[in-house]
C-alpha positions in Angstrom: -12.6 43.9 10.9 -9.5 41.8 9.6 -9.8 37.9 10.0 -7.6 37.4 12.7 -9.6 39.9 14.4 -13.0 38.2 13.4 -11.1 34.4 14.3 -10.2 36.3 18.0 -12.4 38.5 19.0 -16.1 36.9 18.3 -17.6 33.8 19.0 -18.5 32.7 16.0 -14.6 33.3 14.5 -13.7 31.6 17.7 -15.6 28.5 16.9 -14.7 28.9 13.1 -11.2 29.0 14.3 -11.7 25.6 16.7 -13.2 23.7 13.6 -10.2 24.7 11.4 -8.0 23.7 14.6 -9.6 20.2 14.9 -9.3 19.3 11.3 -5.2 19.2 12.0 -3.9 15.8 12.0 -2.3 15.0 15.5 -4.5 17.8 17.1 -8.3 17.0 16.1 -10.8 17.0 18.6 -8.1 16.4 21.5 -6.4 19.6 21.0 -9.2 21.1 19.5 -11.8 21.2 23.0 -8.8 22.7 24.6 -8.3 25.3 22.4 -11.5 26.3 22.1 -12.1 26.9 25.7 -8.9 28.7 25.6 -10.0 31.1 22.7 -13.0 32.0 24.7 -16.0 29.3 24.4 -17.8 27.8 26.2 -17.3 24.2 27.0 -20.1 22.9 24.9 -19.5 25.2 22.0 -15.6 24.6 22.2 -16.9 20.7 22.5 -19.4 20.8 18.9 -16.7 22.6 17.2 -14.0 20.6 17.3 -16.2 17.1 17.0 -17.8 18.8 13.6 -13.7 19.9 12.4 -12.8 16.0 13.4 -14.8 14.7 11.6 -15.2 16.3 8.8 -11.9 14.7 6.3 -12.9 11.2 7.7 -14.8 10.4 4.7 -12.6 12.4 2.2 -9.4 10.3 3.9 -11.2 7.1 3.9 -12.3 7.2 0.1 -8.9 9.4 -1.5 -6.2 8.8 0.9 -4.7 5.9 -0.7 -5.1 7.5 -4.1 -3.3 10.7 -2.7 -0.2 8.3 -1.0 0.0 6.5 -3.9 0.3 9.9 -6.5 2.8 11.5 -3.9 4.9 8.5 -4.0 4.8 8.3 -8.0 5.0 11.9 -8.4 7.0 14.0 -5.3 9.9 12.2 -4.3 10.2 14.9 -1.6 7.6 13.5 0.7 8.0 9.8 -0.1 9.5 8.9 3.0 7.2 10.3 4.8 4.2 8.8 3.0 5.8 5.4 3.7 6.5 6.5 7.4 2.7 7.0 7.4 1.8 3.6 5.7 4.3 1.9 7.8 2.8 3.1 11.0 -1.0 2.8 9.7 0.1 -1.2 9.0 1.4 -1.6 12.5 -1.5 0.1 13.9 -3.7 -2.0 11.6 -3.6 -5.4 13.2 -5.3 -4.0 16.4 -8.1 -3.0 14.8 -8.0 -5.8 12.1 -9.4 -8.5 15.1 -12.5 -6.8 15.7 -13.0 -4.9 12.9 -15.9 -2.0 13.6 -15.6 -2.6 17.4 -11.7 -2.2 17.0 -11.9 0.7 15.0 -14.3 2.6 17.4 -12.0 1.4 20.5 -9.1 2.8 18.6 -10.2 6.0 18.2 -11.8 6.4 21.8 -8.5 6.3 23.1 -7.6 9.7 23.5 -3.8 9.0 23.0 -1.2 10.2 20.6 -1.2 8.1 17.9 -5.1 7.3 17.9 -8.0 9.6 16.8 -10.1 10.0 13.6 -6.8 10.8 11.2 -5.3 7.8 12.2 -8.6 5.8 11.8 -9.4 6.8 8.6 -6.4 5.8 7.3 -6.8 2.0 9.0 -10.0 2.0 7.6 -8.8 2.9 3.8 -6.0 0.6 4.7 -9.1 -2.3 5.6 -11.0 -1.6 2.9 -13.8 -0.6 5.6 -17.2 0.4 3.4 -18.1 4.2 4.4 -21.0 3.1 6.2 -19.0 0.9 8.5 -16.1 2.8 9.0 -17.7 6.4 9.3 -20.3 5.4 12.6 -17.1 3.6 14.3 -14.9 7.1 14.0 -17.6 9.0 15.0 -18.5 7.4 18.1 -15.2 7.0 18.8 -14.5 10.7 18.5 -17.5 10.9 20.4 -16.4 9.0 23.1 -12.8 10.5 23.0 -14.7 14.0 23.2 -16.1 13.1 26.5 -13.4 12.1 28.0 -11.3 15.3 27.0 -14.4 17.8 28.1 -14.2 16.1 31.2 -10.6 16.8 31.8 -10.6 20.2 30.7 -13.3 21.2 33.2 -11.6 19.3 35.8 -8.4 21.3 34.6 -10.5 24.8 34.6 -12.1 24.0 38.1 -8.7 23.7 39.6 
């Protein structure tokens, strides 16, 4: 059995594939739950896999993203514009979170709309110099809340 078969034809493979999909920016948990269900996972397993995949990059983003962006802007001119665009977009969203700090970060991540989520929340936390012990629980709670909303929507669509 090759990797593609394993990812598509076993429960553990589908679970791992859902984790990987949910680690992607933009897709995150909002796409991971429906993806996992469509891949054949039961809704609770898809929820867990999507949650794990969405949360795994968060501490690394908070700790290292500013250094990574600075290095990319200096050494990879080809991506300088994309990095500056992400920084500008994060800066725009930062004001909404700044007023309420932890609660603002939670609410921002919890709303399952495009442009919100764990990745953007982690970028904002890094821009605000929030400590991991403050930012991670707010992001985790936001991802759980968004996951519940997406799970209910996914379940509703499935029952139609």
